[in-house]
C-alpha positions as CSV (number, residue, x, y, z in Angstrom):
1,M,-28.3,-5.6,23.3
2,S,-30.4,-7.0,20.4
3,K,-29.2,-4.2,18.2
4,I,-25.5,-5.2,18.8
5,V,-26.3,-8.8,18.0
6,Q,-28.2,-7.7,14.8
7,F,-25.2,-5.5,13.8
8,F,-22.8,-8.4,14.0
9,K,-25.1,-10.7,12.1
10,E,-25.4,-8.1,9.4
11,C,-21.6,-7.7,9.3
12,V,-21.1,-11.4,8.8
13,G,-23.7,-11.4,6.1
14,E,-21.9,-8.6,4.3
15,L,-18.6,-10.4,4.6
16,Y,-20.1,-13.4,2.7
17,K,-21.0,-11.0,-0.2
18,V,-17.4,-9.8,-0.5
19,V,-15.6,-11.1,-3.6
20,W,-12.1,-11.8,-2.2
21,P,-9.1,-11.5,-4.6
22,T,-7.4,-14.7,-5.8
23,R,-3.9,-15.6,-4.7
24,D,-2.6,-14.6,-8.1
25,D,-4.2,-11.2,-7.9
26,V,-2.7,-10.6,-4.5
27,I,0.7,-11.7,-5.6
28,S,0.7,-9.5,-8.7
29,S,-0.5,-6.5,-6.7
30,V,2.3,-7.0,-4.2
31,K,4.8,-7.1,-7.0
32,V,3.5,-3.8,-8.3
33,V,3.7,-2.2,-4.9
34,V,7.3,-3.5,-4.2
35,V,8.6,-2.5,-7.6
36,S,7.0,1.0,-7.4
37,T,8.4,1.5,-3.9
38,I,11.9,0.6,-5.0
39,I,11.7,2.9,-8.0
40,V,10.4,5.8,-5.9
41,A,13.1,5.2,-3.2
42,A,15.8,5.2,-5.9
43,L,14.5,8.4,-7.4
44,L,14.3,10.1,-4.0
45,G,17.8,8.9,-3.1
46,L,19.2,10.2,-6.4
47,L,17.4,13.6,-5.8
48,D,18.8,13.7,-2.3
49,A,22.3,13.0,-3.4
50,L,22.0,15.7,-6.1
51,L,20.7,18.2,-3.6
52,V,23.5,17.4,-1.1
53,A,26.1,17.7,-3.9
54,G,24.6,21.1,-4.9
55,I,24.6,22.4,-1.3
56,N,28.2,21.2,-0.9
57,L,29.2,23.2,-4.0
58,V,27.6,26.4,-2.7
59,F,29.0,26.1,0.8
């Protein structure tokens, strides 16, 4: 049981050492992820539409 308690104490100690990102860092990272997701979704949608149009021409 003492090893479990020691483990959790060490976990808390390590969490105090973590350098957490600032609010501005998090917001800018979220913006990058959202914009990247929209761009990739648009490209995949365009590719899908082109492939469907190509299949419709063949058949």
